[in-house]
MIROFI-970599 format. One line per 2 residues: their letters; for each residue x, y, z of C-alpha. Coordinates in pm, whole numbers, plus 50000, padded with zeros to 5 digits. Example, Ala and Ser with C-alpha at 12.3 -4.5 7.8 and 13.67 -1.06 7.14 Angstrom:
REM residues 2
AS) 51230,49550,50780; 51367,49894,50714
REM end
This chain:
REM residues 529
XX) 12583,40786,13282; 12562,40706,12908
XX) 12817,40503,12716; 12915,40813,12517
XX) 12972,41014,12834; 13200,40741,12971
XX) 13395,40741,12644; 13431,41118,12641
XX) 13563,41123,12997; 13839,40879,12904
XX) 13922,40998,12554; 13912,41331,12382
XX) 13894,41319,12003; 14152,41195,11921
XX) 14406,41098,12188; 14758,41017,12072
XX) 14964,40763,12264; 15336,40847,12242
XX) 15307,40920,11869; 15271,40541,11827
XX) 14894,40502,11837; 14589,40720,11786
XX) 14280,40660,12000; 13961,40744,11811
XX) 13633,40794,12001; 13400,40760,11707
XX) 13047,40844,11819; 12836,40834,11501
XX) 13130,40760,11271; 13097,40432,11078
XX) 13359,40187,10953; 13270,40299,10599
XX) 13344,40662,10690; 13688,40562,10816
XX) 13770,40347,10513; 13641,40602,10260
XX) 13838,40884,10425; 14159,40679,10420
XX) 14188,40675,10799; 14164,40298,10819
XX) 14312,40012,10615; 14323,39634,10654
XX) 13946,39600,10690; 13780,39284,10559
XX) 13542,39349,10262; 13279,39140,10445
XX) 13256,39376,10744; 12929,39565,10793
XX) 13049,39910,10691; 12753,40066,10870
XX) 12885,39952,11208; 12982,40226,11451
XX) 13268,40111,11678; 13289,40288,12011
XX) 13667,40339,12025; 13949,40222,11798
XX) 14319,40246,11873; 14507,40250,11543
XX) 14879,40247,11465; 15076,40472,11234
XX) 14997,40243,10941; 14624,40310,10996
XX) 14557,39953,11109; 14340,39869,11408
XX) 14534,39745,11710; 14265,39766,11980
XX) 13885,39757,11938; 13704,39887,12249
XX) 13338,39815,12318; 13181,40040,12586
XX) 12884,39948,12804; 12701,40120,13086
XX) 12785,39978,13432; 12436,39829,13453
XX) 12510,39629,13136; 12840,39504,13271
XX) 12767,39384,13625; 12745,39007,13570
XX) 12938,38738,13384; 12638,38681,13157
XX) 12617,39049,13060; 12992,39072,13007
XX) 12980,38767,12779; 12694,38924,12586
XX) 12891,39248,12545; 13187,39054,12410
XX) 12979,38844,12170; 12802,39154,12043
XX) 13106,39306,11872; 13393,39057,11863
XX) 13315,38948,11505; 13334,39311,11396
XX) 13667,39343,11577; 13799,39047,11378
XX) 13684,39191,11047; 13841,39532,11104
XX) 14168,39348,11173; 14194,39430,11545
XX) 14475,39248,11726; 14308,39306,12066
XX) 13942,39336,12171; 13852,39509,12498
XX) 13505,39531,12655; 13464,39788,12933
XX) 13227,40000,13139; 13501,40257,13198
XX) 13600,40091,13524; 13643,39722,13449
XX) 13843,39624,13135; 13816,39274,12983
XX) 14094,39193,12731; 14009,38934,12462
XX) 14210,38771,12184; 13986,38825,11876
XX) 14148,38532,11695; 14039,38280,11960
XX) 13761,38457,12150; 13941,38376,12477
XX) 14044,38611,12756; 14405,38724,12739
XX) 14610,38612,13038; 14934,38742,13182
XX) 15246,38527,13226; 15117,38398,13562
XX) 14786,38279,13416; 14567,38562,13550
XX) 14322,38752,13330; 14460,39078,13191
XX) 14246,39364,13320; 14470,39668,13261
XX) 14285,39998,13231; 14315,40183,12902
XX) 14359,40542,13017; 14597,40705,12766
XX) 14569,41050,12925; 14729,40916,13244
XX) 14998,40665,13140; 15099,40703,12777
XX) 15436,40528,12784; 15332,40228,12993
XX) 15013,40181,12794; 15192,40201,12458
XX) 15449,39946,12572; 15183,39711,12709
XX) 14965,39728,12397; 15271,39656,12183
XX) 15367,39361,12400; 15016,39207,12396
XX) 14979,39254,12021; 15312,39079,11967
XX) 15259,38790,12209; 14907,38670,12130
XX) 14814,38476,11818; 14562,38228,11684
XX) 14746,37968,11894; 14824,38166,12209
XX) 14627,38376,12460; 14902,38410,12723
XX) 15167,38682,12748; 15520,38557,12706
XX) 15724,38564,13026; 15994,38831,13004
XX) 16320,38644,13046; 16647,38693,12864
XX) 16734,38393,12648; 17094,38301,12570
XX) 17096,38071,12265; 17474,38009,12273
XX) 17418,37630,12285; 17201,37658,11976
XX) 17476,37857,11802; 17730,37585,11879
XX) 17502,37313,11736; 17443,37514,11421
XX) 17815,37589,11390; 17878,37213,11391
XX) 17624,37159,11113; 17767,37438,10898
XX) 18100,37254,10884; 17930,37016,10639
XX) 17939,37282,10369; 18264,37272,10171
XX) 18526,37537,10245; 18322,37691,10525
XX) 18539,37870,10782; 18438,37957,11140
XX) 18407,38316,11022; 18164,38214,10745
XX) 17971,38005,10996; 17936,38305,11225
XX) 17816,38525,10939; 17555,38265,10855
XX) 17437,38202,11210; 17395,38577,11272
XX) 17192,38609,10952; 16958,38319,11035
XX) 16929,38423,11399; 16819,38770,11287
XX) 16574,38613,11040; 16412,38430,11332
XX) 16437,38727,11570; 16284,38976,11324
XX) 16003,38727,11260; 15939,38680,11631
XX) 15917,39054,11706; 15680,39111,11414
XX) 15909,39289,11167; 15906,39004,10914
XX) 15553,38886,10845; 15357,38691,10585
XX) 15571,38519,10324; 15883,38679,10473
XX) 15839,38521,10816; 16024,38225,10966
XX) 15703,38027,11016; 15603,38066,10650
XX) 15939,37942,10524; 15951,37657,10778
XX) 15597,37541,10696; 15685,37523,10326
XX) 15867,37195,10397; 15526,37028,10429
XX) 15450,37077,10059; 15766,37187,09877
XX) 16110,37041,09810; 16410,37148,10015
XX) 16574,37329,09722; 16264,37540,09660
XX) 16237,37629,10030; 16597,37750,10035
XX) 16541,37947,09715; 16230,38107,09869
XX) 16429,38212,10177; 16704,38369,09966
XX) 16465,38558,09738; 16197,38670,09988
XX) 16290,38722,10357; 16664,38762,10299
XX) 16605,39029,10037; 16347,39194,10265
XX) 16603,39214,10547; 16856,39373,10311
XX) 16591,39622,10204; 16487,39708,10560
XX) 16847,39741,10683; 17049,39901,10401
XX) 17427,39897,10389; 17619,40189,10534
XX) 17905,40365,10356; 18145,40106,10502
XX) 17936,39832,10329; 17819,39676,10657
XX) 17460,39607,10753; 17313,39357,10999
XX) 17378,39077,10748; 17661,39041,10497
XX) 17751,38753,10273; 17603,38405,10255
XX) 17725,38049,10218; 17389,37921,10091
XX) 17312,37918,09720; 17004,37808,09526
XX) 16882,37873,09174; 16562,37846,08976
XX) 16589,37691,08630; 16342,37583,08366
XX) 16361,37230,08504; 16310,37324,08871
XX) 16508,37438,09174; 16875,37359,09233
XX) 17088,37411,09544; 17467,37378,09564
XX) 17594,37062,09731; 17455,37011,10079
XX) 17317,37366,10109; 16947,37277,10103
XX) 16989,36986,10346; 17196,37197,10587
XX) 16949,37485,10570; 16660,37253,10659
XX) 16853,37108,10955; 16919,37458,11087
XX) 16558,37566,11043; 16452,37258,11237
XX) 16691,37344,11522; 16547,37695,11548
XX) 16194,37551,11548; 16278,37299,11820
XX) 16450,37568,12028; 16133,37778,12016
XX) 15916,37488,12130; 16137,37438,12434
XX) 16240,37794,12517; 15987,38024,12351
XX) 16033,38288,12084; 16340,38509,12052
XX) 16182,38816,12211; 16423,38906,12493
XX) 16788,38821,12425; 17075,38825,12675
XX) 17276,39144,12631; 17601,38943,12650
XX) 17499,38700,12376; 17668,38873,12082
XX) 18018,38880,12234; 17986,38520,12355
XX) 17878,38430,12003; 18188,38586,11845
XX) 18420,38417,12091; 18248,38077,12044
XX) 18316,38077,11671; 18656,38248,11658
XX) 18808,38010,11914; 18799,37760,11628
XX) 19008,37991,11410; 19349,38007,11569
XX) 19559,38256,11377; 19736,38587,11430
XX) 19440,38764,11277; 19257,38744,11609
XX) 19549,38875,11817; 19420,39103,12090
XX) 19062,39032,11979; 18835,38950,12269
XX) 18547,39113,12447; 18502,39262,12791
XX) 18258,39063,13008; 17926,39240,13050
XX) 17960,39271,13429; 18288,39461,13388
XX) 18134,39682,13119; 17841,39762,13347
XX) 18073,39832,13638; 18279,40075,13431
XX) 17966,40251,13303; 17835,40282,13661
XX) 18158,40462,13758; 18083,40761,13534
XX) 17792,41003,13498; 17578,40961,13186
XX) 17366,41268,13112; 17159,41382,12812
XX) 17354,41557,12540; 17682,41375,12600
XX) 17903,41259,12315; 18050,40916,12398
XX) 18304,40715,12199; 18462,40370,12198
XX) 18752,40367,11949; 18774,39984,11953
XX) 18409,39907,12008; 18382,39536,11928
XX) 18012,39444,11955; 17929,39782,12110
XX) 17857,39692,12473; 18025,39995,12633
XX) 17823,40235,12418; 17494,40050,12441
XX) 17514,40004,12817; 17594,40374,12853
XX) 17297,40470,12636; 17044,40268,12834
XX) 17138,40457,13150; 16903,40724,13013
XX) 16528,40662,13016; 16490,40763,12651
XX) 16828,40780,12477; 16667,40762,12132
XX) 16318,40853,12014; 16149,40840,11676
XX) 15965,41163,11605; 15859,41335,11285
XX) 16001,41047,11080; 16353,41080,11222
XX) 16560,40959,11518; 16598,41215,11795
XX) 16923,41144,11981; 16934,41249,12345
XX) 17285,41106,12359; 17550,41067,12088
XX) 17744,40741,12073; 18023,40658,11828
XX) 18183,40316,11780; 18481,40240,11557
XX) 18636,39912,11443; 18857,39799,11156
XX) 18818,39535,10888; 19171,39486,10755
XX) 19453,39289,10914; 19802,39432,10954
XX) 19903,39347,10596; 19599,39515,10443
XX) 19402,39196,10377; 19035,39155,10465
XX) 19037,39016,10816; 18672,38964,10891
XX) 18684,39232,11161; 18376,39380,10995
XX) 18202,39088,11164; 18220,39281,11489
XX) 18057,39584,11326; 17777,39363,11193
XX) 17736,39214,11541; 17739,39561,11698
XX) 17458,39674,11469; 17264,39355,11541
XX) 17325,39415,11911; 17188,39768,11887
XX) 16883,39634,11706; 16819,39402,12003
XX) 16883,39671,12267; 16643,39914,12100
XX) 16403,39671,11932; 16101,39873,12053
XX) 16191,40152,11810; 16160,39905,11523
XX) 15851,39728,11660; 15664,40053,11720
XX) 15750,40201,11379; 15704,39888,11174
XX) 15690,39998,10813; 15949,39996,10537
XX) 16030,40368,10532; 16055,40411,10910
XX) 16266,40099,10964; 16505,40204,10688
XX) 16534,40548,10850; 16600,40403,11197
XX) 16852,40156,11053; 17044,40436,10884
XX) 17020,40702,11154; 17072,40469,11452
XX) 17268,40159,11348; 17469,40288,11053
XX) 17544,40628,11205; 17666,40472,11533
XX) 17907,40201,11421; 18175,40233,11154
XX) 18415,39975,11013; 18744,40117,10882
XX) 18923,39945,10594; 19279,40060,10662
XX) 19569,39896,10847; 19552,40146,11135
XX) 19174,40170,11145; 19060,40417,11413
XX) 19418,40536,11462; 19432,40691,11114
XX) 19268,41015,11224; 19210,41210,11545
XX) 18943,41471,11615; 19090,41657,11906
XX) 18867,41760,12200; 18570,41577,12044
XX) 18414,41357,12314; 18275,41408,12664
XX) 18336,41045,12759; 18546,40762,12619
XX) 18481,40406,12734; 18708,40138,12590
XX) 18908,39821,12625; 19153,39876,12336
XX) 19355,39588,12190; 19705,39544,12325
XX) 19986,39367,12140; 20313,39472,11972
XX) 20286,39557,11602; 20570,39716,11406
XX) 20347,39743,11096; 20077,39944,11276
XX) 20339,40153,11462; 20516,40241,11137
XX) 20188,40329,10964; 20076,40539,11261
XX) 20404,40735,11252; 20330,40831,10891
XX) 20019,41017,11009; 20238,41242,11232
XX) 19961,41230,11492; 20151,41032,11756
XX) 20444,41178,11947; 20479,40977,12269
XX) 20610,40649,12125; 20390,40445,12358
XX) 20452,40073,12369; 20244,39856,12135
XX) 19904,39923,11985; 19767,40006,12330
XX) 20010,40299,12359; 19880,40446,12034
XX) 19520,40410,12155; 19601,40582,12484
XX) 19744,40882,12299; 19443,40883,12064
XX) 19207,40880,12362; 19392,41159,12548
XX) 19386,41385,12244; 19021,41304,12159
XX) 18870,41378,12500; 18728,41724,12564
XX) 18880,41945,12838; 18713,41828,13158
XX) 18599,41506,12989; 18643,41156,13125
XX) 18812,40844,12988; 18741,40513,13161
XX) 18947,40244,12989; 19097,39899,13048
XX) 19477,39875,13011; 19739,39606,13079
XX) 19957,39657,13388; 20279,39696,13190
XX) 20169,40007,13008; 20183,40217,13324
XX) 20558,40173,13357; 20623,40303,13007
XX) 20378,40583,12939; 20265,40700,13283
XX) 20477,41015,13270; 20353,41108,12923
XX) 19992,41066,13035; 20046,41294,13333
XX) 20218,41554,13117; 19906,41583,12899
XX) 19715,41713,13200; 19404,41510,13125
XX) 19479,41200,13325; 19514,41221,13704
X) 19715,40996,13932
REM end
């Protein structure tokens, strides 16, 4: 059987892999043909443009991800012949920018890191030998290619072990350092930690690259002053993050505000006070954490709420009354109690960092997909919070909305990794993050309006505490008739009116509420005993 016959049995021309990659079986097509026709970019000028690769797997940006070299079985039946097959084309793979090189006879697949020339190994140290058969296993293959491309580098040939990291200890250390900056509050410290954590996370998952990456900024300390490094962070990666993740109508994104300042003048770079020193200390802590624990690839799903609580415990004021988060195990238990099916509309009217909604969404195999340059939603989730305190002052509650959006980014990071270009990331950020979570800027927040019979399912742990100000404001809306006790009573009435006929509400309430509003709930006919 010829090499071309083997190729044609595995790949038609072309094969698409989940709309993420295109598999090109090239035959007589040369690298020059691909470059001249605009089907391929990122190719080194020094490559032999007359070369005819066997198969290329390219991404949506027209860059080579996998370079496949095919051999007949008779040319692939010894270690010496396999080595020869690899050496024959690996330099070409490097020059076309391939992240992965695979030599195969159609049966045996040898995965190589083109940057090192070494075999790629899995997390247990065994050689990766996964078959590339896109016609049979699109989803698994796309996920595996994405994982390998992300994990290997010029310094690493081994796949990163998939474990959830919980950098809460790192957050506490950094929070202590941020106290050195004048007038910094725990809230400001949390803003800043979230921003720098996302800078590192987006670098680690391959969204921020080149001069925008964490490694580039950190390595600048070897040759540049600390003020210039801080200035470079503020003007390059930070601005890139703001561009990739635009603000929503409520003015929240995944980062907001900063306590670091640096300027460029005719005489050099200047940073305010201890800003540059503090920034370097924090960068060093992130670097040391990576050396000990690995990159921020898989993050504990409970990390964001633990993070909020870690910082706000330092800020003891009435502003945080009723403000805490449901433990993940309880959230998961409550989600398991209800049916989650495609097409549902689910709401949390006091969503915090979004765990109820996100845990509900991942009960589906594919809650969100990116097709035809837009997000396709197989489930609708809506999370509401408020930013103002009871007197109408900015309370910092928008922090939870920022954390919720950052949380959703982590839960569904594959959507960003697999569609890694400016336009697509901006679209996903707007249609997924910004359209899911909303921060109100009124005293009553979510309670200001009610869309009756709107949701199939409501999951919530609403705040509970007495508030005459909120009760009086809610009465002005003329939406609330039951005079339920405290803020929790208002939320219960909101939930009852918002649920569709036949819908379900699964919520956490304090014991005392059942002695005061139980009869009203039963009278509505939507809550059973």
